[in-house]
C-alpha positions as CSV (number, residue, x, y, z in Angstrom):
1,M,-19.5,-53.4,-46.7
2,L,-17.2,-52.9,-43.7
3,P,-16.6,-49.2,-44.3
4,R,-20.4,-48.6,-44.5
5,F,-20.8,-50.5,-41.3
6,N,-18.2,-48.3,-39.6
7,A,-19.8,-45.2,-40.9
8,L,-23.1,-46.3,-39.4
9,I,-21.8,-47.3,-36.0
10,K,-19.5,-44.3,-35.4
11,P,-22.3,-41.8,-34.8
12,I,-23.8,-44.2,-32.3
13,V,-20.6,-44.4,-30.4
14,H,-20.0,-40.7,-30.4
15,M,-23.6,-40.3,-29.0
16,I,-22.7,-42.6,-26.2
17,V,-19.4,-40.9,-25.6
18,A,-21.0,-37.5,-25.5
19,S,-23.4,-38.7,-22.8
20,E,-26.5,-38.0,-24.7
21,F,-27.1,-41.7,-24.1
22,R,-25.5,-42.7,-20.7
23,P,-25.4,-46.4,-20.1
24,G,-24.0,-47.9,-16.9
25,R,-20.2,-48.4,-16.4
26,R,-20.5,-52.1,-17.1
27,C,-22.5,-51.5,-20.3
28,R,-20.0,-48.9,-21.5
29,S,-17.1,-51.3,-20.9
30,A,-18.9,-53.9,-22.9
31,I,-19.5,-51.5,-25.7
32,T,-15.9,-50.5,-25.6
33,A,-14.8,-54.2,-25.8
34,C,-17.0,-54.7,-28.9
35,L,-15.8,-51.6,-30.7
36,M,-12.2,-52.5,-30.2
37,V,-12.6,-55.4,-32.6
38,L,-14.1,-53.1,-35.3
39,P,-11.4,-52.2,-37.9
40,G,-10.9,-48.5,-38.5
41,F,-12.5,-47.2,-35.3
42,P,-10.2,-44.6,-33.7
43,L,-9.7,-45.7,-30.1
44,S,-6.6,-44.9,-28.0
45,S,-4.3,-47.7,-27.1
46,A,-2.8,-48.7,-23.8
47,G,0.0,-46.2,-24.3
48,S,-2.3,-43.2,-24.0
49,T,-2.7,-41.1,-20.8
50,L,-4.7,-37.9,-20.5
51,S,-4.6,-35.2,-17.9
52,L,-7.3,-32.6,-17.2
53,T,-7.0,-29.2,-15.5
54,K,-9.5,-26.5,-14.9
55,D,-9.2,-22.9,-13.7
56,G,-11.5,-20.1,-12.8
57,P,-12.0,-17.0,-10.6
58,E,-12.0,-17.5,-6.8
59,T,-14.4,-14.5,-6.3
60,A,-16.9,-12.8,-8.5
61,R,-19.8,-10.3,-8.1
62,E,-23.3,-10.5,-9.3
63,G,-23.3,-9.3,-13.0
64,D,-19.5,-9.9,-13.5
65,L,-18.2,-11.5,-16.7
66,I,-16.0,-14.4,-15.7
67,E,-13.9,-16.9,-17.6
68,Y,-13.3,-20.6,-17.1
69,S,-10.2,-22.3,-18.6
70,L,-9.8,-26.0,-19.4
71,E,-6.8,-27.9,-20.7
72,V,-6.4,-31.5,-21.7
73,V,-2.9,-32.9,-22.2
74,N,-1.8,-36.2,-23.8
75,E,0.8,-37.5,-21.4
76,G,1.2,-40.8,-23.3
77,T,3.3,-42.1,-26.1
78,V,0.6,-42.5,-28.8
79,N,-1.9,-40.1,-30.5
80,V,-5.3,-39.9,-28.9
81,A,-8.4,-39.2,-31.1
82,G,-12.0,-38.8,-30.3
83,V,-11.5,-37.0,-27.0
84,S,-14.6,-35.3,-25.5
85,V,-15.1,-33.3,-22.3
86,L,-18.4,-32.6,-20.6
87,D,-18.4,-29.1,-19.0
88,T,-21.9,-27.9,-18.0
89,L,-22.0,-24.4,-16.6
90,P,-23.5,-23.9,-13.2
91,A,-27.0,-22.5,-13.0
92,E,-25.8,-19.3,-11.5
93,V,-24.1,-18.1,-14.7
94,Q,-25.2,-17.6,-18.3
95,F,-23.1,-18.7,-21.3
96,V,-21.6,-15.9,-23.4
97,Q,-18.9,-17.4,-25.7
98,A,-16.3,-20.2,-25.9
99,T,-13.0,-20.3,-27.6
100,P,-11.4,-23.7,-28.2
101,T,-7.6,-23.8,-29.0
102,P,-6.2,-24.9,-31.3
103,G,-9.4,-26.4,-32.7
104,G,-12.5,-28.4,-31.8
105,T,-16.0,-27.3,-30.9
106,Y,-18.0,-26.6,-27.8
107,N,-21.8,-27.1,-27.6
108,S,-23.2,-24.7,-25.0
109,I,-26.5,-26.6,-24.9
110,T,-25.1,-30.1,-24.1
111,G,-21.8,-28.8,-22.6
112,I,-19.8,-31.1,-24.8
113,W,-16.3,-30.0,-25.9
114,T,-15.0,-32.1,-28.8
115,L,-11.2,-31.9,-29.1
116,P,-9.0,-32.4,-32.1
117,T,-6.6,-35.4,-32.2
118,L,-3.9,-35.0,-29.5
119,G,-0.4,-35.9,-30.6
120,T,2.8,-36.6,-28.7
121,N,4.8,-33.5,-29.7
122,A,4.9,-30.2,-27.8
123,G,2.9,-28.4,-30.5
124,D,-0.1,-30.8,-30.6
125,R,-0.2,-32.7,-27.4
126,S,-2.6,-30.3,-25.6
127,A,-5.8,-28.4,-26.3
128,G,-7.5,-25.7,-24.3
129,L,-10.9,-24.1,-23.9
130,Q,-11.9,-20.7,-22.6
131,I,-15.5,-20.2,-21.6
132,Q,-16.9,-16.8,-20.8
133,A,-20.0,-16.5,-18.7
134,L,-22.1,-13.8,-17.0
135,V,-22.9,-14.1,-13.3
136,N,-26.7,-13.8,-12.7
137,Q,-28.1,-10.9,-10.7
138,N,-30.2,-11.2,-7.5
139,L,-28.5,-14.3,-6.3
140,I,-27.8,-13.0,-2.8
141,N,-30.2,-11.1,-0.5
142,N,-27.9,-10.6,2.5
143,P,-24.7,-8.7,1.9
144,A,-22.8,-10.9,4.3
145,D,-23.7,-14.1,2.4
146,V,-21.4,-15.8,-0.1
147,F,-22.7,-18.3,-2.7
148,A,-20.4,-21.0,-4.2
149,A,-20.9,-21.7,-7.9
150,V,-19.2,-24.9,-8.8
151,N,-18.2,-25.6,-12.4
152,R,-17.3,-29.3,-13.0
153,A,-15.6,-30.9,-16.1
154,E,-15.3,-34.6,-17.0
155,V,-13.5,-36.5,-19.7
156,T,-16.1,-38.7,-21.3
157,A,-14.2,-40.2,-24.2
158,P,-12.2,-42.2,-25.2
159,L,-14.0,-44.9,-23.1
160,D,-10.8,-46.8,-22.2
161,Q,-9.4,-43.8,-20.3
162,T,-9.3,-43.7,-16.6
163,P,-12.2,-41.4,-15.5
164,L,-10.9,-37.8,-15.2
165,E,-12.7,-34.9,-13.4
166,A,-11.8,-31.4,-12.4
167,Q,-13.7,-28.6,-10.9
168,V,-13.4,-25.0,-9.7
169,S,-15.6,-23.2,-7.1
170,T,-16.3,-19.4,-7.4
171,N,-17.6,-17.5,-4.5
172,I,-20.3,-15.1,-5.7
173,I,-20.7,-12.0,-3.6
174,C,-23.3,-9.3,-3.7
175,T,-22.9,-6.1,-5.8
176,S,-23.2,-3.9,-2.8
177,C,-20.2,-5.4,-1.0
178,I,-17.3,-3.0,-0.8
179,D,-13.9,-3.7,-2.5
180,W,-11.1,-1.7,-0.9
181,E,-7.6,-2.2,-2.4
182,I,-4.1,-1.1,-1.6
183,E,-2.8,-0.2,-5.0
184,S,0.8,0.7,-4.1
185,V,3.1,1.4,-1.2
186,G,6.0,3.8,-1.8
187,F,9.0,4.0,0.5
188,D,11.3,7.0,1.0
189,W,13.8,8.3,3.5
190,E,16.0,11.3,4.2
191,S,19.1,12.0,6.2
192,G,19.7,14.8,8.6
193,D,22.6,15.7,10.9
194,S,25.5,13.3,11.3
195,D,28.3,13.4,13.9
196,W,31.1,11.3,15.5
197,N,30.1,11.0,19.2
198,Y,31.5,8.7,21.9
199,D,33.5,6.5,19.5
200,Q,30.4,6.0,17.3
201,W,29.2,7.5,14.1
202,E,25.6,8.8,14.5
203,V,23.3,9.8,11.6
204,D,19.7,11.1,11.8
205,L,17.3,9.2,9.5
206,R,13.6,9.8,8.8
207,F,11.4,7.2,6.9
208,Y,8.2,7.6,4.9
209,L,5.5,5.3,3.6
210,L,3.2,6.6,0.9
211,V,0.2,4.2,0.8
212,K,-2.2,4.5,-2.2
213,I,-5.7,3.0,-1.5
214,A,-8.7,2.7,-3.8
215,N,-12.4,2.1,-3.4
216,N,-13.3,-0.1,-6.4
217,G,-16.9,0.3,-5.6
218,P,-19.7,-0.1,-6.1
219,V,-20.8,2.5,-3.5
220,T,-19.3,5.2,-1.3
221,S,-17.6,3.6,1.7
222,D,-15.7,4.4,4.9
223,A,-12.5,2.5,5.6
224,S,-9.4,2.7,7.8
225,I,-5.8,2.3,6.8
226,R,-2.9,1.6,9.2
227,V,0.6,0.4,9.2
228,T,0.7,-2.9,11.1
229,R,4.5,-3.3,10.9
230,F,7.5,-1.1,10.2
231,E,11.0,-2.3,11.0
232,V,14.5,-1.1,10.1
233,R,17.4,-3.5,10.4
234,G,21.2,-3.1,10.2
235,V,21.6,0.3,11.8
236,G,20.6,-0.4,15.4
237,L,17.0,0.7,15.1
238,G,14.6,-2.3,15.0
239,S,10.9,-1.4,15.2
240,V,10.2,2.2,14.2
241,T,6.9,4.0,14.9
242,L,5.3,5.8,11.9
243,F,2.8,8.6,12.4
244,P,-0.2,8.8,12.3
245,N,0.2,6.0,14.8
246,G,-3.0,4.1,14.4
247,P,-5.9,3.7,11.9
248,V,-6.5,6.6,9.5
249,A,-10.2,7.1,8.5
250,V,-10.8,7.5,4.8
251,T,-14.1,8.0,2.8
252,L,-14.0,7.5,-0.9
253,D,-16.5,7.4,-3.7
254,P,-16.5,4.4,-6.2
255,G,-13.4,4.6,-8.3
256,Q,-11.6,7.2,-6.2
257,T,-8.1,6.8,-4.8
258,R,-6.1,8.5,-2.1
259,T,-2.5,8.5,-0.9
260,I,-1.8,8.5,2.8
261,E,1.6,9.6,4.1
262,F,3.1,7.9,7.2
263,R,6.4,9.2,8.6
264,S,8.7,8.6,11.4
265,T,10.4,11.1,13.7
266,W,14.2,11.6,13.3
267,E,15.9,8.4,14.4
268,E,19.5,8.1,15.4
269,A,21.2,5.4,13.4
270,D,24.8,4.3,13.1
271,D,24.9,3.8,9.4
272,F,23.2,4.5,6.0
273,D,23.2,0.8,5.1
274,F,19.8,-0.5,6.2
275,A,16.9,-2.8,5.3
276,A,13.3,-1.6,5.9
277,F,10.3,-4.0,6.1
278,W,6.6,-3.0,6.3
279,E,3.1,-4.3,6.3
280,V,-0.1,-2.2,5.6
281,E,-3.8,-3.0,6.1
282,V,-7.0,-1.5,4.9
283,S,-10.4,-2.5,6.2
284,D,-14.0,-1.5,5.5
285,V,-15.8,0.0,8.4
286,A,-19.4,-1.0,7.6
287,L,-18.9,-4.4,5.8
288,L,-16.4,-7.2,5.8
289,D,-14.6,-6.8,2.5
290,P,-14.8,-10.2,0.8
291,V,-12.4,-9.4,-2.1
292,L,-8.9,-10.1,-0.9
293,P,-6.1,-9.2,-0.3
294,N,-6.7,-6.2,1.9
295,T,-3.1,-6.1,3.0
296,A,0.3,-5.3,1.4
297,S,3.9,-5.9,2.5
298,G,7.2,-5.0,1.1
299,S,10.9,-4.2,1.8
300,Y,13.7,-1.8,0.8
301,Y,17.4,-2.4,0.9
302,N,19.7,0.6,0.9
303,E,23.4,0.3,0.2
304,D,25.2,3.6,0.8
305,D,25.8,5.0,-2.7
306,N,25.3,8.6,-1.9
307,D,26.8,11.0,-4.4
308,D,29.1,13.7,-3.0
309,S,29.3,16.5,-5.6
310,D,29.5,15.3,-9.2
311,Y,32.3,12.8,-8.5
312,T,32.4,9.2,-7.6
313,A,30.4,8.6,-4.4
314,K,32.9,6.9,-2.1
315,C,36.5,7.5,-1.2
316,V,37.4,4.1,-2.6
317,I,40.9,3.4,-1.2
318,S,40.2,4.9,2.2
319,S,36.9,3.0,2.5
320,V,38.7,-0.3,1.8
321,A,41.4,0.6,4.3
322,Y,39.0,1.4,7.1
323,G,36.3,-1.1,6.2
324,S,33.5,1.6,6.2
325,Y,32.6,4.6,4.2
326,L,31.4,6.3,7.4
327,A,34.7,6.2,9.3
328,P,35.3,9.6,10.9
329,R,38.7,10.1,9.1
330,I,37.0,9.5,5.7
331,A,34.4,12.0,6.6
332,R,37.2,14.6,7.3
333,L,38.8,13.7,3.9
334,R,35.5,14.2,2.1
335,E,35.1,17.6,3.8
336,F,38.6,18.6,2.7
337,R,37.9,17.5,-0.8
338,D,34.7,19.5,-1.1
339,R,35.9,22.7,0.7
340,Q,39.5,22.8,-0.5
341,L,40.3,20.7,-3.5
342,L,37.2,21.2,-5.6
343,T,37.5,25.0,-5.3
344,N,40.5,25.3,-7.6
345,P,41.7,23.8,-10.9
346,F,44.6,21.8,-9.5
347,G,42.4,20.3,-6.8
348,K,39.8,19.3,-9.3
349,W,42.4,17.6,-11.5
350,F,43.8,15.7,-8.5
351,V,40.3,14.5,-7.5
352,E,39.5,13.3,-11.0
353,F,42.9,11.6,-11.2
354,Y,42.2,9.8,-7.9
355,Y,38.8,8.5,-8.8
356,R,40.1,7.3,-12.1
357,H,42.8,5.1,-10.7
358,S,41.7,4.4,-7.1
359,P,39.4,1.4,-7.8
360,H,42.3,-0.6,-9.2
361,M,44.4,0.2,-6.1
362,A,41.6,-0.5,-3.8
363,N,41.1,-3.9,-5.3
364,Y,44.7,-4.7,-4.8
365,I,44.9,-3.7,-1.1
366,Q,41.6,-5.4,-0.2
367,G,42.3,-8.6,1.6
368,R,46.0,-7.6,2.3
369,E,45.9,-6.5,6.0
370,T,49.5,-5.2,5.9
371,L,48.8,-2.8,3.1
372,R,45.6,-1.7,4.7
373,T,47.5,-0.9,7.9
374,I,50.1,1.1,5.9
375,V,47.3,3.0,4.1
376,R,45.5,3.8,7.3
377,S,48.8,5.2,8.8
378,I,49.3,7.4,5.8
379,L,45.7,8.6,5.9
380,A,46.1,9.4,9.6
381,L,49.1,11.6,8.8
382,V,47.1,13.3,6.0
383,V,44.1,14.0,8.2
384,F,46.5,15.3,11.0
385,S,48.0,17.7,8.5
386,I,44.6,18.9,7.4
387,E,43.4,19.5,10.9
388,Y,46.7,21.0,12.2
389,P,48.4,22.6,9.2
390,I,50.6,24.9,11.3
391,V,52.0,22.1,13.4
392,T,52.5,20.0,10.3
393,G,54.3,22.9,8.6
394,L,56.6,23.3,11.6
395,V,57.4,19.6,11.6
396,L,58.2,19.7,7.9
397,L,60.4,22.7,8.3
398,L,62.3,21.4,11.3
399,P,64.7,19.0,9.5
400,P,65.8,21.6,6.9
401,L,66.4,24.1,9.7
402,V,68.5,21.6,11.7
403,I,70.6,20.7,8.7
404,A,71.1,24.4,7.9
405,A,72.2,25.1,11.5
406,R,74.7,22.3,11.5
407,R,76.2,23.5,8.2
408,R,76.7,27.0,9.7
409,K,78.6,25.5,12.7
410,R,81.0,23.9,10.3
């Protein structure tokens, strides 16, 4: 007899839970208390705790297909059965389809999502629902207006749960509103003349920003694009002006893109190791573009790894000895390497031998100031001999000539 009674009473309870019959809070509590004494009725215990989250688009246009996402998680220590969520779509959208995961059903007429039993393990403690809907047309008459469509969800069962609600608001904008977008910003740079002047190494650098913008429609529109910030740090430059200096007018049809090049003049820097930072903005001339963002920012960090010929980029030992790849004596050694050593077989062999073994030697002398001083002294003699080969030759020949003269006197 008892099983038949339970079979009759359970549909009534589910009807109440599904809000097709909505008694007051006190009445529902009384019904819950009565049902808890009925054997076999699946209610959650005091150890069950649910959480509800909801997500959806912040902005949508008239006629767009949008999606709402719901998730219910069992945060408690016991299984929870008979969970139902009421999610009625706002009047501004039309239901298309719903996909419950991993199971359960969704009634688009009543807005009731019936969940499977939620366990306590990672694989069965949560359930999700994705609802696709189509935004109605002709909601907005004034292009400057924005309509907020609110989608609200509420856990309606089990009845002994603390009431849970979640909602998301979507700003509906008109189809004639322009959507400009900065698709990408590319950075590039080049080096020009370099020289040692007044105890400082000077290099000429030029910087580029390639800004790709798009008109996502729905109509042809005029916009302006400008660089609001461009800064180069680490080489004594700071804020750098890019040209065109100011807004650049652009007209694009729906779906079209265009890349605008901004470049600096030649800037005198004191190193190749720099960090560049930029911010770019696009704005619609006729209308306030409601689809954000209309800005883009980025950065670029350059560590001097410039390749000289086909060999290793840096003079490893000398760079460690002087503390900088751009020291003037290192530049003179690189010049000697490229113009003298790499033009003959023996010189090429020596360069390859040096780059094969120099990293280990550089690691050893790094942090040992005495060894670095010795290496700098040796390199100074090498550079002197390169720049003044005749004087060096005479100096080298002088000791043998003195010795030979003394022997003759004997």
